TITOR-112796 format. One record per residue (C-alpha): residue number from 1; x, y, z. Coordinates in Angstrom, 1 decimal, decimal comma, m for minus. Layout:
BEGIN
+-----+--------+--------+--------+
: num :     xx :     yy :     zz :
+-----+--------+--------+--------+
: NUM :      X :      Y :      Z :
...
+-----+--------+--------+--------+
This chain:
BEGIN
+-----+--------+--------+--------+
: num :     xx :     yy :     zz :
+-----+--------+--------+--------+
:   1 :    0,0 :    0,0 :    0,0 :
:   2 :    1,4 :    3,4 :   m1,0 :
:   3 :   m0,8 :    5,6 :    1,3 :
:   4 :   m2,3 :    9,1 :    1,0 :
:   5 :    0,9 :   11,0 :    0,1 :
:   6 :    2,3 :    8,4 :   m2,2 :
:   7 :    3,2 :    9,3 :   m5,7 :
:   8 :    0,6 :    8,7 :   m8,4 :
:   9 :    1,8 :    5,7 :  m10,5 :
:  10 :    3,1 :    6,8 :  m14,0 :
:  11 :    0,4 :    4,8 :  m15,8 :
:  12 :   m2,4 :    6,7 :  m13,9 :
:  13 :   m0,7 :   10,0 :  m14,4 :
:  14 :   m0,6 :    9,4 :  m18,1 :
:  15 :   m4,3 :    8,6 :  m18,1 :
:  16 :   m5,0 :   11,7 :  m16,1 :
:  17 :   m3,1 :   14,0 :  m18,4 :
:  18 :   m4,7 :   12,4 :  m21,5 :
:  19 :   m8,2 :   12,8 :  m20,0 :
:  20 :   m7,7 :   16,4 :  m19,1 :
:  21 :   m6,2 :   17,1 :  m22,5 :
:  22 :   m9,2 :   15,5 :  m24,1 :
:  23 :  m12,0 :   17,1 :  m22,1 :
:  24 :  m10,9 :   20,6 :  m21,2 :
:  25 :  m10,0 :   22,1 :  m24,6 :
:  26 :  m13,6 :   21,6 :  m25,6 :
:  27 :  m14,2 :   25,0 :  m23,9 :
:  28 :  m12,8 :   26,6 :  m27,0 :
:  29 :  m14,9 :   24,6 :  m29,5 :
:  30 :  m18,0 :   23,3 :  m27,8 :
:  31 :  m19,0 :   25,2 :  m24,7 :
:  32 :  m22,0 :   22,9 :  m23,9 :
:  33 :  m19,8 :   19,8 :  m24,0 :
:  34 :  m17,2 :   21,6 :  m21,8 :
:  35 :  m19,9 :   22,5 :  m19,2 :
:  36 :  m21,3 :   19,0 :  m19,2 :
:  37 :  m17,8 :   17,5 :  m18,9 :
:  38 :  m17,0 :   19,9 :  m16,0 :
:  39 :  m20,2 :   19,1 :  m14,2 :
:  40 :  m19,7 :   15,4 :  m14,6 :
:  41 :  m16,1 :   15,6 :  m13,4 :
:  42 :  m17,6 :   17,4 :  m10,3 :
:  43 :  m20,2 :   14,6 :   m9,8 :
:  44 :  m17,5 :   11,9 :   m9,9 :
:  45 :  m15,1 :   13,9 :   m7,8 :
:  46 :  m17,9 :   14,1 :   m5,2 :
:  47 :  m18,2 :   10,3 :   m5,2 :
:  48 :  m14,4 :   10,0 :   m4,9 :
:  49 :  m14,2 :   12,2 :   m1,8 :
:  50 :  m15,1 :    9,1 :    0,3 :
:  51 :  m11,8 :    7,7 :   m0,9 :
:  52 :   m9,2 :    8,4 :    1,7 :
:  53 :   m6,0 :    7,7 :   m0,3 :
:  54 :   m4,7 :    7,5 :   m3,8 :
:  55 :   m4,9 :    3,7 :   m3,9 :
:  56 :   m8,6 :    3,9 :   m3,1 :
:  57 :   m9,2 :    6,5 :   m5,8 :
:  58 :   m7,4 :    4,4 :   m8,4 :
:  59 :   m9,2 :    1,3 :   m7,3 :
:  60 :  m12,6 :    2,8 :   m8,0 :
:  61 :  m12,0 :    3,6 :  m11,7 :
:  62 :  m13,8 :    0,6 :  m13,3 :
:  63 :  m16,7 :    0,9 :  m10,8 :
:  64 :  m17,2 :    4,6 :  m11,6 :
:  65 :  m16,9 :    4,2 :  m15,3 :
:  66 :  m19,7 :    1,6 :  m15,1 :
:  67 :  m21,9 :    3,8 :  m12,9 :
:  68 :  m21,3 :    7,1 :  m14,7 :
:  69 :  m24,5 :    7,0 :  m16,8 :
:  70 :  m26,5 :    6,5 :  m13,6 :
:  71 :  m24,6 :    9,2 :  m11,7 :
:  72 :  m25,1 :   11,6 :  m14,6 :
:  73 :  m28,8 :   10,9 :  m14,7 :
:  74 :  m29,2 :   11,4 :  m11,0 :
:  75 :  m27,5 :   14,8 :  m11,5 :
:  76 :  m29,8 :   15,7 :  m14,4 :
:  77 :  m26,9 :   15,4 :  m16,9 :
:  78 :  m26,0 :   13,2 :  m19,9 :
:  79 :  m22,8 :   12,0 :  m21,2 :
:  80 :  m23,9 :   12,8 :  m24,8 :
:  81 :  m20,8 :   11,5 :  m26,5 :
:  82 :  m18,3 :   12,4 :  m23,7 :
:  83 :  m15,9 :    9,5 :  m23,0 :
:  84 :  m16,8 :    8,0 :  m19,6 :
:  85 :  m13,2 :    6,9 :  m19,0 :
:  86 :  m11,9 :   10,5 :  m19,6 :
:  87 :  m14,5 :   11,9 :  m17,2 :
:  88 :  m13,6 :    9,4 :  m14,4 :
:  89 :   m9,9 :    9,9 :  m15,0 :
:  90 :  m10,2 :   13,7 :  m14,9 :
:  91 :  m12,2 :   13,4 :  m11,6 :
:  92 :   m9,6 :   11,0 :  m10,2 :
:  93 :   m6,8 :   13,5 :  m11,1 :
:  94 :   m8,7 :   16,2 :   m9,2 :
:  95 :   m9,2 :   13,9 :   m6,1 :
:  96 :   m5,6 :   12,8 :   m6,1 :
:  97 :   m4,4 :   16,4 :   m6,2 :
:  98 :   m6,8 :   17,2 :   m3,3 :
:  99 :   m5,3 :   14,3 :   m1,3 :
: 100 :   m1,8 :   15,4 :   m2,0 :
: 101 :   m2,6 :   19,1 :   m1,1 :
: 102 :   m4,1 :   18,1 :    2,2 :
: 103 :   m1,6 :   15,5 :    3,1 :
: 104 :   m4,3 :   12,9 :    2,9 :
: 105 :   m6,5 :   14,6 :    5,5 :
: 106 :  m10,3 :   14,6 :    4,9 :
: 107 :  m12,1 :   17,9 :    4,4 :
: 108 :  m13,4 :   17,7 :    8,0 :
: 109 :   m9,8 :   17,2 :    9,3 :
: 110 :   m8,5 :   20,4 :    7,6 :
: 111 :   m8,6 :   23,5 :    9,9 :
+-----+--------+--------+--------+
């Protein structure tokens, strides 16, 4: 086990970078898709906030990719052609950065 402050594995980092590069530039060409993508990343990031360390975040990828349609529907959103893997990877990148920034503390532990 690597723990909350461990480095993100290179394979995961590559997925994170590719996902963000795929989703976020749509702001320049398709504002609606960008807004949907950003909202969906937020929905998944919210789900990942129960994951206390990087290993837990990485371990939930397949589960969240499989649940994304349902999570989107619950939030009143639709994937509409957005790649589920990229949405989950971008949200995972966000959660891993949060964990690294807080030293692995949960939001309730941070003063």
